[in-house]
C-alpha positions in Angstrom: 1.3 -12.0 15.2 1.2 -15.7 14.3 3.0 -15.0 11.0 5.7 -12.9 12.8 6.2 -15.7 15.4 6.5 -18.3 12.6 9.0 -16.3 10.5 11.7 -15.2 13.0 9.9 -12.0 14.1 9.8 -10.7 10.5 6.7 -8.9 9.1 5.0 -10.3 5.9 6.8 -9.7 2.6 5.4 -8.6 -0.7 6.5 -10.1 -4.0 5.1 -9.2 -7.4 7.2 -11.7 -9.3 4.4 -14.2 -9.5 1.1 -15.3 -8.1 0.3 -18.8 -7.0 -3.0 -20.7 -7.2 -5.3 -20.3 -4.3 -5.0 -24.0 -3.5 -1.3 -23.4 -2.8 -2.1 -20.5 -0.5 -4.6 -22.7 1.5 -1.9 -25.5 1.6 0.6 -23.0 3.1 3.0 -23.5 0.3 6.4 -22.2 1.6 7.2 -20.6 -1.8 4.4 -18.1 -1.7 5.4 -14.6 -2.8 2.4 -12.3 -3.2 0.6 -9.3 -1.8 0.4 -9.1 2.0 -3.1 -10.6 2.4 -2.1 -13.7 0.4 0.9 -14.2 2.6 -1.2 -14.2 5.7 -4.2 -16.0 4.2 -3.3 -19.4 5.7 -3.8 -17.8 9.1 -7.1 -16.1 8.2 -8.7 -18.5 5.7 -11.5 -16.1 4.8 -11.7 -13.4 2.2 -14.4 -11.7 4.3 -11.8 -10.6 6.8 -10.2 -8.4 4.2 -13.4 -6.7 3.1 -14.8 -3.5 4.6 -18.6 -3.5 4.8 -18.6 0.2 3.8 -16.4 -0.3 0.6 -18.8 -1.2 -2.2 -16.3 -1.0 -5.1 -16.4 -4.1 -7.3 -14.8 -5.7 -10.3 -15.9 -8.2 -12.9 -14.2 -10.8 -15.0 -17.0 -11.1 -17.5 -15.6 -8.8 -20.1 -12.0 -7.8 -21.1 -10.2 -5.0 -22.8 -8.8 -7.6 -25.2 -11.1 -8.3 -28.2 -12.2 -11.8 -28.5 -11.7 -12.9 -24.9 -14.7 -13.9 -22.9 -13.9 -14.0 -19.3 -10.7 -12.3 -18.0 -8.0 -14.7 -16.8 -5.3 -12.3 -15.7 -5.0 -8.9 -14.2 -3.5 -7.4 -17.4 -6.6 -8.2 -19.3 -8.7 -6.0 -17.1 -10.1 -2.7 -18.3 -9.2 -0.3 -15.5 -10.5 3.0 -16.9 -13.8 4.6 -15.8 -16.6 2.4 -16.9 -14.4 -0.6 -17.4 -14.8 -4.0 -15.7 -12.1 -3.2 -13.2 -12.3 0.5 -12.7 -10.7 0.5 -9.2 -7.8 -1.9 -10.2 -8.9 -4.5 -7.7 -8.6 -7.7 -9.7 -5.4 -9.6 -8.7 -5.7 -13.1 -10.2 -6.8 -14.6 -6.9 -9.5 -12.6 -5.2 -12.7 -14.6 -6.0 -15.2 -12.3 -4.4 -15.7 -9.6 -7.0 -15.3 -7.0 -4.2 -12.3 -4.7 -3.7 -10.1 -5.3 -0.7 -11.0 -2.9 2.1 -7.7 -2.6 4.0 -4.1 -1.8 3.1 -0.7 -2.7 4.6 1.5 -0.2 6.2 4.1 0.6 3.6 5.2 3.6 5.6 4.2 7.3 5.6 5.2 7.6 2.0 5.1 4.5 -0.2 8.0 2.4 -1.5 10.9 4.0 0.5 11.0 1.5 3.4 9.5 3.7 6.1 7.0 1.1 7.2 6.8 -2.7 7.5 8.5 -3.4 4.2 12.0 -2.9 2.9 12.3 -0.4 0.0 10.9 -1.2 -3.4 13.8 -2.5 -5.6 13.4 -4.7 -8.7 14.4 -8.3 -8.3 16.5 -10.5 -10.6 15.3 -14.1 -10.9 13.3 -13.8 -7.7 16.2 -12.3 -5.7 17.3 -8.9 -4.7 20.6 -7.6 -6.1 23.3 -7.0 -3.4 24.0 -4.2 -3.2 20.7 -2.8 -4.5 21.0 -1.0 -7.9 18.8 1.6 -9.4 16.0 -0.5 -10.9 14.2 -0.6 -14.1 10.6 -1.6 -14.8 10.1 -5.2 -13.8 9.1 -7.5 -10.9 9.5 -6.3 -7.4 10.3 -8.2 -4.2 10.1 -6.5 -0.9 11.0 -8.3 2.3 9.4 -7.6 5.6 11.4 -6.1 8.5 12.3 -7.5 11.9 10.1 -6.2 14.6 13.1 -5.4 16.7 13.5 -2.4 14.3 10.2 -1.0 15.5 10.2 1.9 18.0 7.1 0.3 19.6 4.6 -2.3 18.4 1.8 -0.3 20.1 2.6 2.8 18.0 3.1 1.1 14.7 0.2 0.7 12.3 -0.2 -2.8 10.7 -3.1 -2.2 8.3 -6.1 0.1 7.9 -8.9 1.4 5.8 -8.1 2.2 2.1 -9.7 3.2 -1.2 -7.0 2.0 -3.4 -6.0 -0.9 -5.7 -5.5 -4.6 -5.1 -2.1 -4.5 -3.5 -2.4 -1.1 -2.0 -1.1 0.4 1.2 -2.2 2.9 3.8 0.7 5.2 2.9 -0.5 8.8 2.6 0.1 8.9 -1.1 -1.7 5.6 -1.8 -4.6 5.3 0.6 -7.2 7.1 -1.6 -5.5 6.8 -5.0 -8.3 4.7 -6.5 -11.3 6.3 -4.6 -12.7 7.2 -8.0 -13.0 5.1 -11.2 -9.8 5.0 -13.3 -7.6 5.9 -10.4 -5.5 9.0 -9.7 -8.3 10.2 -7.5 -9.0 13.8 -6.5 -11.5 13.8 -3.7 -12.3 15.8 -0.5 -12.4 14.8 3.1 -16.2 14.4 2.9 -15.6 11.4 0.6 -13.7 9.3 3.1 -15.3 6.2 4.5 -16.7 6.2 8.1 -17.1 10.0 8.0 -13.3 10.2 8.1 -12.9 8.3 11.3 -11.0 5.4 9.8 -10.0 2.2 11.5 -6.4 1.0 12.0 -5.0 -2.2 13.4 -1.6 -1.9 15.2 1.3 -4.4 15.3 0.5 -5.3 18.9 -3.1 -6.2 17.9 -5.1 -3.3 19.2 -7.4 -1.3 16.9 -8.3 2.3 17.1 -10.0 4.9 14.9 -7.9 7.9 13.6 -9.5 11.0 12.3 -8.3 11.4 8.7 -8.5 14.3 6.2 -7.7 14.7 2.5 -4.9 17.1 1.5 -3.2 18.3 -1.7 0.6 18.4 -1.5 2.3 21.6 -2.8 5.9 21.0 -1.7 9.2 21.6 -3.4 9.4 18.1 -4.8 7.1 19.0 -7.7 4.4 16.6 -6.8 2.2 17.1 -9.8 -1.2 18.7 -9.4 -2.4 15.7 -11.6 -1.3 13.2 -8.9 -3.9 11.9 -6.5 -4.9 13.5 -3.2 -3.2 12.5 0.0 -5.0 11.0 3.0 -3.4 12.1 6.3 -4.3 12.2 10.0 -6.0 15.4 11.2 -3.4 15.4 13.9 0.3 15.4 12.8 1.2 13.5 16.0 -0.7 10.5 14.7 1.3 10.4 11.5 4.4 9.0 13.2 2.4 5.8 13.7 3.2 5.1 10.0 7.0 5.2 10.8 8.9 2.2 12.0 11.2 4.5 14.0 8.3 6.8 15.1 9.8 10.3 15.3 13.4 9.4 16.0 14.7 9.8 12.4 17.0 6.8 12.6 16.0 5.5 9.1 16.7 7.5 6.0 15.2 6.5 2.6 17.0 6.5 -0.7 14.5 7.1 -3.5 17.2 7.2 -6.1 17.1 3.4 -5.9 13.3 2.9 -5.7 11.7 0.9 -8.5 10.6 2.7 -11.7 8.4 4.2 -12.9 8.2 6.0 -9.6 11.9 6.6 -9.4 11.9 10.4 -9.1 11.1 12.5 -6.1 8.5 14.4 -8.0 6.3 11.3 -8.1 6.2 11.2 -4.3 5.1 13.9 -1.8 8.7 14.6 -0.8 11.1 17.5 -1.0 14.2 15.3 -1.2 15.2 11.7 -2.0 16.8 10.9 1.4 14.4 12.2 4.0 13.8 10.4 7.2 10.3 9.4 8.0 10.0 12.2 10.6 11.2 14.7 8.0 8.7 13.3 5.4 5.9 13.7 7.9 6.9 17.3 8.6 7.3 17.9 4.9 3.7 16.9 4.1 2.2 18.9 6.9 4.2 22.0 6.1 3.3 21.8 2.4 -0.2 20.6 2.1 -3.7 22.2 1.8 -6.6 20.4 3.5 -9.5 19.7 1.1 -12.9 19.7 2.9 
């Protein structure tokens, strides 16, 4: 809430163009563009706040995938395969703890499309978004937050919650458990979820509540590959609208034709079409998924 009050009622942004030294984060440098937890770090000032006691996944910088390098100095030197030094893709150039972040930001019911607290995932040019947005190629991504006036209700909009995913992950249904196993692209069952499936979520108004979650495999018409990771969804469909900035009204429609590559096609998301509203995307997943015990 402090960040929103300081930035004209706008939620934290995410920018993958660059990372900044931790000293600049602590100094509240106004040019910070980074994953959500770096953006709000000046208000929190403790890495422990981002760690879940029940997530024990770790990474190491002691060895690298590049021959001849001693300690890793950047994320692209990490070996992210099973048995590597960063098997859960948690190293992000700044996290000094060696432990994976335990919570993810609300990127919407399905990631990247703008359903949640971030605008859609478009590539940026020299640190700025093209206007109008153009179909993007591989490259840096900048995603602005949204004004809270867009929210149906702050008390029914998730801010962040439990995840088993990579360093800049989200609680979107297609991301939440994507790195629950080493090497990513996880296929797990509901029994594997933390807290026996009763996961914790903080809402925009500040209250926290547990939501019963289950793991599902999507089988819809969008050709979501069987090789893609499992989804994590609420046991009750009515809870799923808490991932939507417009709740169940259907006032916002995504355009996945413009979403950043390599996930530029509908078949890389659990969607039957590229322009579904969030309410339609929720109904899509529940109508076309099989629960995995």
